[in-house]
Every structure is written in C-alpha cells, then in structure tokens.
N, C-alpha and C positions, 0 to 999 in steps of 0.2 A: 621414590617405595620406604620411608623406610625400617628396618626392624623392630619388632616385634619390642624387644628388650628398650629401645632407645623412646617409641611411643610411649610405652608407660610410665618411664621415668618423667620425660617431659612433663605428661599428661597431670602426674602425681607431686611433685618438686617444681614443677615448671623450667621451662627450654632454657631460661638466664641459667639454673641450678645444674640442667642435665650439659649444658656447656662449660659450664665452669669444670663440670667434673671429670667430660670426656680430655677438655685439653692438660688437667691435670696429669690426667693419666697417659696421656701422650706421650707430654713429659716426661714424666718416671721411667718407660717405658725407653725410652732411647737412652737415660740417661742409666739404664739397668735395674733400676730402684723399683722393689715392689713395696711400696708404702703406702696403702688406704686409712691412714690412721687419721690424717687432717680431713678427708671427704668420710668419714665412720665418723668424726667429732661433730662435724658440718651438720649432719643428717641425722645427728642424733639429737641436736638443740634444737633442730629446725620442729623435731616430729615427738617431741618429748610432751608436748604442750595440748598436743592435740588429745581425744578422750577415747579412751578406749576402745568406743563404739568405730569411729571413723579409723582407728590403728587396725582390726579387725578387720575391718571393710579394706583395708588396702593391701594387708595380710593375703585376702583370699583373690585379690586381683594379684598381685603377688605369682600366685600358685596359680592362679590358673596363664598369667600369661608363658610360666614354664613351659606349662602340660603343653600347650599351642606351640612353641617355638619345637617343644622335642614331637611335636604330632609333624609337624610340616618337615621335620628331617626323617622321621621316621616313613611319610607318605612319598616321598620323592622320588623313591626307589620302585616304588608300586605304580607311579604317576609314569615315571619315567619305561616302565616293563610296559605297562597299557599303550604307553605311543608307541614304543616297538612295535606291538604285536599288529595292532590297528593301521602301523602303517606298512606293514609286510600283508595285512592281510587285503589293503585297498587297494595294494599293487598290483598282487597277484590275482585280485578278483577280474580284471580287465575288465573294468565296468569301462564308461562313455570316460575318455581322458579330461578332457574337459573337468567332468565331474568329478573325477580325480583329484586333479587337480588341486582343485577348489576343499576339494575337504583336506587333502594335507596341507592347504596355507595354511585352515581353520585350527588343525590341532595342532600345528608347529607353532602357529600365534600362540595357543592356550597350553604348549611344552613352555615354551620362550619365558611365562608370564609365573609358571611355578617354578623354573629355572633359575631363575631372578629373585626368586621367595626366598628359595630353597639359600643360595649362596648370601642374597644379606642377613639370611639368620642362622647361617652356620657359620659365618667368618664376621662376626661383631665381639673378638675377644675383650675391644675395648668398656662396650656394654655390659657385654656377659662380667665383666669387676667391676661396675659399677651398680649392678641387680644383685652381687654373691655382698658386695659393702651392703644395701638396700635391707637383702634380708636379714644378714646380721641384725642391721639395728631393730630394724621392726622384732624377728627374733627374742633381745634380749629385753628392747622394751614392758610387749607385751608378758615375760617370763618372768619380769622384774612385778610390772602391775600383776601377776598372779599368784603371786610369793606375799606381794602386799598385801592381798586381797585374805589372803590363807592366813595372815598373823605370823608367819615366818623371817618378812623381810620388815627392814623399818631405816 
C-alpha cells in the first residue's frame, strides 16, 4: 500500500515520472542538496500545456489528498485510544476466553492496518517534497492564468 501522496503523483503525472522525481530527490538527499528546481521545471513543462479546467481539478484533488493525509495522521491517536480501551474492556469483562481472543485478534488486525497506514503516510519525506513542488507548480500556473484573464499579466 503506497501513501496517499505517491498515489496522487503516480496518477496525475504517471508512474515513470514519479520514479524519476523520487530517485532525483533520493540522490540529492544523499548529497545533502535540496534543489527542486529541476523537478519544478519538468513538472511545469508537463502541466503548462493543459487547460485551466483540468488544472483546477488537479489542484482540487491535491487539496483533498493533503486533507486526507492530515486526517490519517490526526485520527491515528483516536484509533489507538479506541483499540486500547476496547482491549482493556474485553479483558476486564471476563467473557468466554475464545470469544475474547477472537475479538482481540480481529481488533489487532484492524489496528495493525491503521498503524501501517499511519506510518506509510507519516514518514514519506520524499513524496512530501514532490507534493510541495507539485503544489507550487499548480499554484504558479493557476495564478498566472488568473492574472492573464484579469489583464494584469502578459
């Protein structure tokens, strides 16, 4: 399961471009450089040819994805508390041992999934850098288009 940022970039710009961008960022992280200008220029060239309506939709999907990543992070704490409280309740209730074990196993599976989802989205520094560049490119194109339509930018 990939994180939400990787899914979005792969869907919007293609899997090949995602791998190019991520390998470029990995290489720059190893050499302690933080130069995203090359990625910015490449994305800009790919996106500038698209119409304003599709760019607006891409921007909306980006905002939705950023909210989803935030929501996953925020809700994990509540999922942990629910898992902990439910486990303690089931153990303290002294139900049939078979029932308690099955319930705890099912809850643990769900919690492991939530934990995996949380970790995959929390520690995706490379994908977050790509998303920041992608957001900057979309903002720049949409802002320039807005200025152009207002007659302030030629």
